[in-house]
N, C-alpha and C positions, 0 to 999 in steps of 0.2 A: 373456438374460444381465442381471444387475443390477450396479449399481455402488455400493459403499459408500465414502464419502469417507474417506480416511486422515486422520490427525491434521491440524490446521490448518497451512496453509502452501502453498507452490507444489507443484503436482502434477508428479511425474516422468513421463518419457515412457511408462513402462509403464501408468500410470493414464490418460494421454491415449489410448493405444491401446485400453484397456478401454472408455473412454467412446465411442470410435468404433465398436468391436465391438458395444456395447450399443445403438447408434443414438441416443445423446445428442448426438453430433456427426455431422452428415451433410454431404454436399457435392453440388453440381450435377454434378460430374464426379468420376471416381475420384481418391482421394487420391494425391499424389505420394509416391514412396518416401522422400524426404528431408524431407517436410513436417513430420513430428513431430520436434521438437528435444528435447534433454535435459530442458528444463523449460518448453516452449512449443509452440505449434502455429502454423506460418506460415500466414497467411490469404492467399487469392488473390483478385484482382479478377475480377469477372464481365465480361461484354461490354457493360455498360450503366452510364453515369454521367450526372451532371448538373453543369453549371456553375451556381452559385447566386450571388446578389447578395452574400450575407453568411452567415456561420455562424449557427446558430440552435439553440435548444432546442425539441424538439417539444412539450413540455408534455403535455397530456392526449391529444393526437393522435398518430397514427403518423408516423414519419419520411416515409414515402411520401406521405401526405396533406399534410403540412406543406411538403414540397418544392414542391408546386404553387404556393404563395404566393411563393416566392423564386427559382424556376427562371428562368434566362436561356435555356438551351437544353440539349437532351439530347445526349449524346455516345455514338457507337457505338465501342466499344473492341475489337470483334471482330478487326480487322486491326491493332490498335495505334494509338496516338495520341500526339501531343505536347501536353503540358499547359503552360499559360502560368504562369510564375513570378508569385507575388503574387495569384493568383486562388484562389477557394474552389471546391472540387469535392466532390461526394459520389458515391461509387462503390459499387454493390451488390457484396457479396462472394459467392463461390461456396459458402462454408460456412454452415451453420445450426446453432443450438444449441437443445437442449431438455434442459437440465441437470437432474439429479435434485436433490431437496431437500438443502440443506447444501453445494451446490457453486455457486460464483459464478465468473464469468469477467471478465477485463478485457482490452480491446484497446488496443494501443499503436501509434500510427501511425509510429513510428520503428524501423526494423529495426536500427539501430545502438545502441539503448539498452542491450542486454545485453553489448555489447562493451567 
């Protein structure tokens, strides 16, 4: 299955479903039934995270490589966790993107932005 980007703008849920069916969006676990929203995809945390000294830009390196320079400790999220207010965390997501040409994505850390 191939995906042709519709006109510029935010993708509707039908286009997101097509990207999933085409393998452009994959996940470590099956997608939840309510994960695809009218104009977005809810991203889920994996079972691994890191508390880091400060936020950073990876530059020419990958985020995973750059984390090693600033990591304080690794966090196992498999059973849930309480994160401290005012601290910086990086958490691996379950979803992966391999978007076709002409399609870009943006992640937003605040679930309430669209409300």
